[in-house]
C-alpha positions in Angstrom: 0.0 0.0 0.0 1.3 3.4 -0.9 2.5 5.7 1.9 -0.1 8.2 3.0 0.8 11.8 3.6 -1.4 13.6 6.1 -2.5 17.2 5.8 0.0 19.7 7.1 -0.7 20.4 10.8 2.3 22.0 12.6 2.1 22.6 16.3 1.3 26.1 17.6 4.3 27.4 19.5 5.1 30.5 21.5 8.3 31.5 19.6 10.7 33.2 22.1 14.0 32.1 20.6 16.5 34.0 18.4 14.1 33.7 15.4 11.7 33.1 13.8 9.1 35.1 15.9 5.4 34.5 15.8 3.7 35.8 12.7 0.8 38.2 12.9 -2.5 36.8 11.5 -2.7 39.7 9.1 0.6 38.6 7.6 -0.6 35.0 7.3 -3.7 36.2 5.4 -1.5 38.3 3.1 0.6 35.3 2.3 -2.5 33.4 1.2 -3.7 36.1 -1.2 -3.9 35.1 -4.9 -0.6 34.8 -6.7 -0.2 37.2 -9.7 2.6 37.7 -12.2 5.8 39.3 -11.1 5.4 41.9 -13.9 1.7 42.5 -13.4 1.0 46.2 -13.0 -0.7 45.5 -9.7 2.3 43.7 -8.4 4.7 46.4 -9.5 2.6 48.8 -7.4 3.0 46.4 -4.4 6.7 46.4 -5.0 6.8 50.2 -4.9 4.8 50.3 -1.7 7.1 47.7 -0.1 10.1 49.8 -0.9 8.5 52.9 0.6 7.7 51.0 3.8 11.2 49.6 4.0 12.6 53.1 3.8 10.4 54.1 6.6 11.6 51.2 8.9 15.3 51.7 7.9 14.8 55.5 8.3 16.5 56.2 5.0 15.8 58.0 1.7 18.0 55.5 -0.2 16.3 54.7 -3.5 17.8 51.3 -3.7 16.1 49.7 -0.7 14.6 46.3 -1.5 13.8 42.9 0.0 16.4 40.5 -1.5 15.0 37.1 -2.5 16.5 34.9 0.2 17.0 34.9 4.0 19.1 37.3 6.0 22.3 35.4 5.1 21.6 36.0 1.4 21.6 39.7 2.1 24.8 39.5 4.0 26.4 37.7 1.0 24.8 40.2 -1.3 26.6 43.1 0.4 30.0 41.4 0.2 29.8 40.0 -3.4 28.7 43.4 -4.8 31.2 45.6 -2.9 34.3 43.4 -2.3 36.8 42.5 -5.0 40.0 40.4 -4.7 42.7 42.1 -2.7 40.4 44.6 -1.0 41.2 45.2 2.7 38.1 44.6 4.8 37.9 45.4 8.6 35.3 43.3 10.4 34.1 43.4 14.0 33.9 39.9 15.5 32.2 39.4 18.8 29.9 36.5 18.0 28.8 34.0 15.3 27.6 36.5 12.8 30.8 38.6 12.7 32.5 35.3 12.1 30.2 34.7 9.1 31.1 38.1 7.7 34.8 37.2 7.8 34.1 33.9 6.0 32.2 35.8 3.3 34.9 38.3 2.7 37.7 35.7 2.6 35.9 33.6 0.1 36.0 36.7 -2.2 39.8 37.0 -1.9 39.7 40.0 0.4 42.4 40.8 2.9 40.4 40.5 6.1 41.3 42.2 9.4 39.2 40.9 12.2 38.7 43.1 15.2 37.8 40.8 18.0 36.0 41.2 21.4 34.8 38.6 24.0 31.4 37.1 23.2 29.3 39.3 25.4 31.0 42.6 24.9 30.9 45.2 22.1 33.9 45.9 19.7 36.4 48.2 21.3 36.5 51.6 19.5 40.2 51.9 20.3 41.0 48.5 18.7 38.8 49.4 15.7 40.7 52.6 15.2 44.0 50.8 15.4 43.0 48.4 12.7 42.4 51.3 10.2 45.9 52.8 10.3 47.7 50.4 8.0 46.7 51.1 4.5 43.5 51.7 2.5 40.3 50.0 3.7 37.4 49.2 1.4 34.8 48.3 4.1 34.4 48.5 7.9 31.7 46.0 8.9 30.0 45.4 12.2 26.9 43.5 13.6 24.5 46.0 15.2 22.6 43.3 17.2 24.7 40.2 17.7 22.2 37.4 17.9 24.5 34.9 19.4 25.3 37.0 22.4 22.6 39.7 22.9 25.1 42.6 22.5 24.1 45.9 21.0 27.1 47.5 19.2 27.2 51.3 19.3 27.6 52.5 15.7 28.1 56.2 15.5 31.8 56.4 16.4 32.6 53.4 14.3 30.9 55.2 11.3 33.1 58.2 11.9 36.2 56.1 11.9 35.2 54.2 8.8 34.5 57.4 6.8 37.7 59.1 8.0 39.6 56.1 6.6 37.8 56.4 3.3 35.9 53.1 3.8 32.3 52.1 3.3 30.3 51.4 6.5 28.4 48.1 6.4 26.0 47.0 9.1 24.2 43.8 9.9 20.7 44.7 11.4 19.1 41.2 11.1 18.0 41.2 14.7 17.6 44.9 15.4 15.5 46.2 12.5 11.9 46.8 13.6 12.8 46.4 17.3 15.1 49.2 18.1 16.5 52.3 16.4 18.1 51.7 13.0 18.8 55.1 11.5 20.6 54.5 8.3 20.8 58.1 7.1 21.5 59.7 10.4 24.2 57.1 11.2 25.9 57.3 7.8 25.5 53.7 7.0 26.5 52.9 3.4 25.1 49.4 3.1 22.8 47.6 5.5 20.9 44.3 5.6 18.4 42.5 7.7 15.9 39.5 7.7 12.2 39.2 7.9 11.8 36.5 10.6 12.8 38.5 13.7 11.4 41.8 14.7 9.5 42.2 11.4 7.5 39.0 12.3 7.3 37.8 8.7 8.3 34.2 7.8 11.9 33.7 6.8 12.5 34.0 3.0 13.3 37.7 2.3 16.1 39.9 3.3 15.7 43.7 3.5 18.7 45.6 2.1 19.6 49.2 1.4 22.6 50.7 -0.5 23.4 54.3 -0.2 25.0 56.4 -3.0 28.6 55.6 -2.0 27.9 51.8 -2.1 26.2 52.1 -5.5 29.2 54.1 -6.8 31.5 51.2 -5.8 29.2 48.7 -7.4 29.0 50.6 -10.6 32.8 51.1 -10.8 33.8 47.4 -10.2 36.9 46.1 -12.1 35.4 42.6 -12.1 31.9 41.2 -12.6 29.9 40.5 -9.4 30.8 36.8 -8.8 27.2 35.8 -8.0 24.8 36.1 -10.9 21.7 35.8 -8.7 22.8 38.3 -6.2 24.2 40.8 -8.7 22.5 44.0 -7.6 23.6 45.8 -10.7 21.0 43.7 -12.5 18.5 43.3 -9.7 18.2 47.1 -9.2 16.9 47.4 -12.8 14.0 45.1 -11.9 13.2 47.1 -8.7 13.8 50.4 -10.4 11.8 52.2 -13.1 13.2 50.0 -15.9 11.4 46.8 -14.6 14.0 44.7 -16.5 13.2 41.0 -15.8 15.9 39.3 -13.7 14.3 36.5 -11.7 10.8 35.5 -10.7 10.2 37.4 -7.5 8.7 35.5 -4.5 5.4 37.2 -5.0 3.5 35.9 -1.9 6.4 36.5 0.4 6.5 40.1 -0.8 2.8 40.3 0.0 3.8 39.1 3.5 6.6 41.6 4.1 4.4 44.4 2.8 1.8 43.6 5.4 4.3 43.2 8.2 5.8 46.6 7.4 2.3 48.1 7.2 1.7 46.8 10.8 4.9 48.6 11.9 3.9 51.8 10.1 0.5 51.7 11.9 2.1 51.1 15.3 4.8 53.8 14.8 8.5 53.3 15.3 8.8 55.0 18.7 5.9 53.1 20.1 7.2 49.9 18.7 10.7 50.4 20.1 9.2 51.4 23.5 7.1 48.2 23.6 10.2 46.0 23.0 12.2 47.9 25.6 9.5 47.7 28.2 9.0 44.0 27.7 12.7 43.5 27.9 12.9 45.3 31.3 10.1 43.2 32.7 11.7 40.0 31.5 15.1 40.9 33.0 13.6 41.9 36.3 11.7 38.6 36.4 14.8 36.5 35.5 16.8 38.2 38.2 14.0 37.6 40.7 14.4 33.9 39.9 18.1 34.2 40.8 19.4 34.2 37.2 22.2 36.4 35.9 22.2 38.2 32.5 25.2 37.6 30.3 25.5 41.2 28.9 26.1 44.3 30.9 23.2 46.7 31.4 23.2 49.4 28.8 24.6 47.1 26.1 21.7 44.6 26.1 19.4 44.1 23.2 15.7 44.5 24.0 14.7 41.8 21.6 17.3 39.1 22.3 18.1 38.4 26.0 21.0 36.2 27.0 20.7 34.7 30.5 23.4 32.5 32.0 22.4 28.9 32.7 22.6 28.3 36.5 25.3 26.0 37.8 24.1 22.4 37.9 21.2 22.9 35.5 21.1 21.0 32.2 20.6 23.6 29.5 19.0 21.2 27.0 16.8 19.5 29.5 15.1 22.9 30.4 14.7 24.0 26.8 13.2 20.6 25.9 10.8 20.8 28.8 9.7 24.3 27.9 8.9 23.1 24.4 7.3 19.8 25.3 5.3 20.9 28.3 4.6 24.6 27.6 5.0 24.9 23.8 7.6 27.6 24.3 10.7 27.8 22.1 13.9 29.5 23.3 17.4 29.2 22.0 20.6 27.7 23.4 24.1 29.2 23.3 26.2 29.1 20.1 30.0 28.6 19.8 31.8 29.4 23.0 28.5 30.0 24.8 27.0 26.6 24.0 25.5 25.2 27.1 26.2 28.4 29.0 23.4 30.7 28.1 19.8 30.7 27.1 18.7 33.1 24.3 15.3 34.5 25.0 13.7 36.4 22.1 11.1 39.2 22.5 10.8 40.0 18.8 8.0 41.8 16.9 4.6 40.0 17.4 6.2 37.8 20.1 7.1 40.8 22.2 4.1 41.0 24.6 3.5 41.2 28.3 1.5 37.9 28.1 4.5 36.1 26.6 6.9 37.5 29.3 4.6 36.4 32.1 3.9 33.0 30.6 7.6 32.3 30.0 8.6 33.4 33.5 6.0 31.2 35.0 7.0 28.2 33.0 10.8 28.7 33.6 10.2 29.3 37.3 8.3 26.0 37.7 11.0 24.0 35.8 13.9 25.6 37.8 12.2 24.9 41.1 11.6 21.3 40.0 15.4 21.0 39.3 16.4 22.6 42.6 17.6 25.8 41.0 14.9 28.3 42.3 13.3 28.7 45.7 10.2 30.5 44.6 8.8 29.4 41.3 6.5 32.4 41.1 9.0 35.1 41.9 9.6 36.1 38.3 5.9 36.4 37.5 5.3 38.5 40.6 8.1 41.0 39.8 7.1 41.2 36.1 3.5 41.7 37.0 4.4 44.5 39.3 6.5 46.0 36.6 3.6 46.2 34.2 1.3 47.5 36.9 3.7 50.4 37.6 4.5 51.1 34.0 0.9 51.2 33.0 
């Protein structure tokens, strides 16, 4: 007898890991709208609106601001393959997994890479960054704004000044920060920036917002060699997203419906209100975790509001707790990566998942599991403190 394949029925989870986040029902409805052609006049209008909304969230006037067809890693690669040529000197801040991935991208393109390293849990030192720029011309200075593997927020404004004094382009990864905290592309002088849809934008993974300023476009247009990736060659792709509408590849039509709706939700909420919501829920979570006797991995003032790293208590099995959260409470959180594997939990409060209800639910579930494992005296301490926080703040 032939194998039977059941109708798709994935479980309903509370997504509080490093991504994806829960998707707003409005975005799910948009994804299911009728598919039309990628050169249909109605779809071209949707593309224009999507670009306009992306400029709003990136806080930029850059004309070339699009969602790349692919995940956030595709946009990272897009930036490097379009700007870097063999022999270029590239300075990259490395304080977690995603800075390491930047280094790998640049080296594969034949660049001379200068990593500027910091411990996983700290930002890149401005003094070390400045020192790395003193030994010859630099094509790019690249940093991760919100390091997803550690929960560190990298200050950008002084790094931007250093990069431009050195005559370099300033490239920033905002995969985790975009839509959850300030990303001011124009005010911060960012030349090339990329993100992803599945974190604070609360759209399923599959597109990667990207924006090139005039300096980045000039570098692209004056390349000595062809862009080594045909699919990610923005010299061709920009002609499809621009007024020419030159066919390049079949756009992921329904995914663009989805990101347009997710951006529309952000537009309706307003950036300041959205950033305040993420920060307020972050504060309640941290207060609740500390009430349970837990310690945050990143120093106050450098923590991300949407990605919280908390140290696993001594004697507690990291995986056992995460598995119990998933199996018993349908809550997903992330474990540590690289040197932090088994040492931290990564708790996301991103986009549609960043709610007081999720903070309270998670703290209650974690408190119960910690007490059952002998790692907390009062299982309800986190909930009590977070509830008090919301009562005061409202």
